[in-house]
N, C-alpha and C positions, 0 to 999 in steps of 0.2 A: 504494500500500500504506500503510495507516494504522498508527499505533503499536501497536494491538492485534494486528495481523497479524504483526508482527515479534517478538513475545514468544515465548520458548521455554517449553514446557510444554503443558498441556492445560486445556480448559475443562470443568468438571464441572457437571452439572445436579443440584442438591441441594435437599433439603427441610430447612428449619430449623424444628424444632418450637417452639411457643410464641413465635412471632415475627410481626411485621406490619410493613408499610411505613408510614412516617410519611406523613401527609397533607401536601399542599402548605402548608397553613396551619401545621402543626406544624413543618415545615422552616423556614418563615419566622420562627417563634418561637424557634428555636435560638439560643444565644448566638453573637454575632458571631465570637468566636475559634474556635468549632467549625466554622462555615461557612467561615471563611478558611482554616483548616488543611486542610479537604477540598478547597477550590479550589486551594490552593497545591500539593497533592500532584500535580495534573495528571492524576489518575486519574478514570475514570468509576465510578459506584457508586450504591448505594441507601442511604438512611437507614432503618435498621430499629430497632424497639423489640423487645427480647428479654427473656424472663423469666430471671432469674439467681437461683435459690434459694440462700439463705445465702451469697451472694457467691462461689459455687463457680466461676464463670466468670472471675473476676478473678484474674489471675496476678501481675502486678507493675505498676508504674506504666505507664500508656499501653498495656497489653496485655490482650486479651480472648480467651477460649477458649470456643467455642460448639460444641455437638454438632450435626452435620448428617447427613442420610441421603442416600445415592446408590444408585440401582438398579444392581446388579452383573449379572454373567452369569446368565442364566436368570431375570432379573427378581427376584433376591434382593436384600434390603435390606442395605446395608453402612453401618455407623455410622462416621462420621469425626468428628474434632474439628477445627474450623476455627479457626486462630489468625490473628489480625489485629491490626495496630497500630491503636490508637484514633485 
């Protein structure tokens, strides 16, 4: 059993509008401290570029809030806000 299987909670499949995965080249060009912070977290993840109009998704230092959509019961769309430490 790996670390992901031991976590409490649930995995959601979400759509993050106005976002894209960074290319391998763009990830290589990231500042060393950003890449080190991601590696030191010990977590798997994706590097995304997201549109943030008028800095609305910036909450406080090191915190980002993004709107995401998840398909709910009956295939209805549910809008969530994804909060994540940067």
